[in-house]
N, C-alpha and C positions, 0 to 999 in steps of 0.2 A: 335638151341638154347634150345631144350628140354632137351639134355644132360647137357647143360650148366646150366640150372636152378635147375635140379636135384643135379648137383655137387654143387651150390652155397647154397641150401638149406641144405644140409648136413653140409657144411663146417658154413655155417652162424649159426647153432644150437651150435656149438662149439667155436663160435667166442669171447664169453665171456672167456671161459677157455683159448682161444689163446691169450688174452691179457693179462692173469695173467701169461701165458706161462713162465715166467722167461725169458723175453726177455733181456738176460742180456747182457749188454754193457762191454765189457771186458776193463779192464784198459789198454786204448791202448795209445801208443807213437804219438806224433804229425803226422798226415798225416794217421793213421791207421783207418779202416773203421769198425763202429759198427758191433759186431757179436752178431747175434739173436739165442739163442739156445730153439728149440721147444720143451720145456719139457713136454707140455699137449699132444705133439704127441705120446710120449712112450704108453700111454694107448691105443692108436689105432694100436699099433705094427708098427709104422713109426719110425724104428730105423736104427742105423748102425750096422755093422756086429756084435759088442760086446754089443749091446744092448744100448748104450748111445743115446742121442736125436740128431735129425737132426740139422745143423746150416746153416745159410746163413748170408752174409755181405751185409748191406743196406746203400746207401747214397741216401738221398731224393732229388728228382727234385726241381727245381725252375725256376721261370719266365716262359719263354715260352716252358720250358720241364716239368712244374710241372706233367702234364698228360700224360706223356710219359714214357716207360719202357723198359730198356733192362736188360734181364735176362740172365746170363751167368753161363754156367755149368762148373765146374772144371774138369779136365781130370786126368788120373793116371791109365791107363790099366785096367786088369780084373782079377778075381781070377777063377781058373777053377776047383778047388777041395778042399776039407774042409782044407788040409794043407796050400796051398797059402792063402787061406781065414784066417787061423790062424795067419799067419805071419802079414797080414796087421792091424788085430785085435789089436797089438801091437804098432801101429804107426796111423798118421792121416789119412791113407787112409782106416782105417776100424774102427775108434773111433773119435768121437769129443773130448774125453778127453785130446788128443795130440793137437788138433786145436788152433792155436793162431792167434791173430790179423794180419790183412796185410793191404797193401796199394793197392790201384786201380791204374792202368795204362792202355795203349792202348785205346781199346774199351771202357774200364771202367773209363778212366782218366777224370778228372774233370776241364782240362784246356780247353778255347775255343781255343787257338792256336793250340794246338797238337790233339785235339778231337772235331773239331766244329759242327759235326753233332749231336753229343750224349753226349756233356759235361754236359748239365744241366738237363738230364733226370733223372728220379728215375733208379738207378743202383744196380744191384745185383747180387751177386756171390753166387750161391748154392754150397756148399761144397761137395765132393765125396767120400763117407765111405761106400759103398755097394760092388764095385766090378762088377757090372752087366751092367753100362750104365743106370743105374736107371730103370731097366726093372724087376728086381727079385720081386717076392711075394710068400714065401713060408709060410704057418700058422707055420707049425711045428718047434720048435727049434732043431737045430744040438747038441743035449747034449753031445756028445763025445767031441766035440771041442768048446762047447757053443757058435754058430753062428746063426745069424739070416739072412735071404736072403730077404730083405725086400726093396729093392733098388726102386721100382716103388711107395711104400707107402710113401717112403722119399721125392720122388719128389713130389707127390700129396699133402703132409702135407705142405710143402714149397709154392705150387702154392696155395693152400687154404688160407694160412695165408696171402700172398701178395694179393690176391684177396679181401679177407674179413676184415682183419684187416688194410694194408697198403692202401686200396683204388685203386688196380690195376683194379677192374671191372669197373672202370671208365675211363679206357686208352683210350686216342684218337690214340695213336701210340704204338705198342709193338713189340718187336724183341727178339725171343728165339734164343739164341747164344750159343756156347759152344767150347772147345778146346778138342782135342784128343778123349777119351771116352766120354767127355761131347760134344765134336763137332758131335760124333756119336749119341749122345742122343737128341741133337737139330733136327737131321733127324727123329729119330724114334718117337719123341713126337711131331713133328711139326703140323701135321693137328689136334692132340687132343688139344694142346695148342690154336690153332688159335679157334676151336669149343667152347672155355669157354668165348669169347668174344662177344659182339653184333655185328650184321654186319656192323656197321659204324665204328667201329675200324679196323684200318689199321694194319694187322698182318704180319709179315715176320720171316723167320728163315735164320739163318747164322752158317755154320758149317765151323770151323777152323781145319785142320788136322784130320777130322772125316771120310774122305771118304775112308775108308778101302777097298781095291778091292779085288775080288775074282780072284787072279792070282796063277799061279803055281810057287813052288819054284825051287831052283836050281838042285834038284834032280827029278824034273818032279811031284812031288805032291802037293796037295792042302792043305799044312798045315794049314793056317789060318782057313780053315772049321773046323777043329778039335779043334782050341781055340774055336770058337763061339759054336760048338756042346756041349762042356762041359761046358760052361757058362750058354748056355740055359737050360740043363738038370739040372745042380745044382741049378740054382736061380729060376727055374720055369718061365723062361721069356716067353715063346711061348705066352700065352695070353694077354701079353703087347705089343706085336709087332704088327706092323701096319696091321690090319685085310686085307687092300688091297693087302698085300703081301701073308701073311701066307694063305688066303683063296684061293689061285691060286692052281689049280690040281696039285696033286703030289709033291707039293712044301715043302721040308724040312723047319722045323721053323728057324735051324741056318743059312740058306740062307738070311733070312729076316734080319740079322744083317748086310748084305753088301748092303750100300746104292745105289749100283747100279741097285738092285731088287726092291727096295722101291722108289726111287726117281720119276720113270717114272708113278708113280700112285698117287704122292702127289697132293694136292689140293691148298697147300699153296705156295707163293713165296719163293724162295730158293736161299742163295748164297754161293758157294763154294770156300773156300780159302785152296789150299792146294799145297804143294811143289811135282813137279813132281818125285823128288829123297828123298821122305820123309823118314826122317833118322829111324823113327820107323818102317816103312813099308820094309825098305831095310833090316833091322835086323831081322825082324819077319814073314813077308810076303815072301820075295825074298830068303834069306839067313839065316833061323833059324838054330839052332844049330844041331838039329837031321837030317837037311839036309847038314850039312857041318862038319861030324865028324873028319876031319882032322883040321879043322880050318883054311882052306885056305883062307876064307873070314874076318878072325877076324881083320886084320888089315884095310882093305878096309871098313868094317861095322863102323868103329871108325872113319875114316877119307876118304872122298871120293877121296882126293888128293894120297892117298897109295895105290888106286886100280890099278891093272894091267891093259894091254891093252886089255885082254879077259874079265876080269872084267868091263870095262866100256862099252865094246860092250854089254854084258849082261845088264849092267844098262840101256843101251839106248833102248833095246829092252823092259826093264822094263817099262819106261817112254812110250813107244808106245801103250803099252797093258794097262798102266793106262789111259792115252788118250781116248784110244777106248772105256774104260768103263765108261766114263764120259756121262752125258745125253745130247742127241743131240738138244733138244728143245731150241731154242734162247731165251726163257722166264727166264731160269736158268742164274743167273749171276755166273762169273769164275773171279778166279785169281789164275792162275796156273804157278808159278815161277819154274825156273830151280835151286832151292837151295837145298841144302843136310839138310834140316830143318824139326822141328816138332813143331807147335804152333807159329804162328807169330802174332797173334791179341792183345795178353796180355800184350805185352811190348812197351813202346813208341818208342824205337830204330827202331822196326820193323813195326809198324803200320804208323805213320806218323809223321816224325822228318827228319831232314838234314841227308842225308846218308841212309834213310829208303829203303828196297829193291824196284825196280819199274820193271814193264813190260810195254814196251813201253810209257815210260816216266810217267807213272801213279803210285802212291803209293797206297798201300793196304787202309788206311784209306778213301783216297779220292775215290776209287773204290766202296768200301761198302757203303759210305755214298750216292755217285751219285746213286747206284742201290736203295737204300731205299727210297730216295726221288722222285725215277722216273725220275732224270735228263737224265738218259741213263742207259741202261742194258748192262754192259761192260762185254766183255768175252775174257779177257786177258789170252792168252797162250803163254807162253814163248818160246824162240829158246832152243835148246838142250845145256846140260852142256858141257862144262864151258863157255857159252856165256854171262852170266850175272855179270859184276863185282861189282854190287851192293847187292848182297846176303849175309846175315849173316847167316852163317850155324850153327843154334843154335837148341837146342832141350829142350823145355820148357814146362810147364803145364799151 
């Protein structure tokens, strides 16, 4: 709690500014959720790639959920070099100037029938505009491209505002979640998030499509390592990765972007939702373009039904390696389906609805709720593709 107290003290000092922040509610259509622009955070250097302010969407809790919080981090990949980051600067992946109102669904949905365990909680979506899974913190501005690598400051500014202005410091229950790059961030920041609350607060973390694993590509190389090494070097991420991982002898910082090297040292309860044939990982971990110069995997990567027999064998081996990289401890909840999907918690049709994906007759939303409330610790591992007819092979953020 010492770290928590210091954090809150710093944040409270700017709480008045935080309230003036231009908590701008966008003119939104029916169903859209309030957009909060943290304009005061700019002075602290907590900015998107282009220097624009951080944004989150907020729907207040009510009734039994008034003091409960689910904080969900948006996904959207990473940028590994100034050129890639400059492209993001021209859209909502790198600038809040291009962000628009949105509605909540899935784990953030406000309907009791379709989200019974979290519908009346305070529900937050943190927008992603830094390209580093909220880990970057470089003081100097990249003047050549007019870029700022400040993802961790963005995350901290939003969390500070939720704690001091919105009242999250009084939470009885809190869940840090995210999808894709945001799902990875939910793992990387999990213990840090936990430490911000009093001991009596029940804090857990949920990662959707964020369990990127350290696997070989079809050419026998570890292409994903090169992605993370470039991200960590560009964004100055090493100091914001979990010290429980980076402090290991001879540990390269980029390896601590892979959950398999972080999760075994975590102190906070975690639930992992992932497709065993994750569509992003098939495209970028297993068969990235540099490993497939003749583009023999081009069609297979777009549609698993187009894969040849030999490619399906490779995919089944990929699944085997992925499962081997999952944590062995029985305290970690899991829902690993055999879908060719990426992100399944943000849409109602995959979260909890008629026809939603199931494993052992259990839907994702029920499995996560059962785990959070300790009704059980589900570890649902699906049979190999193509055994599951309930799959919705979608690729969402």
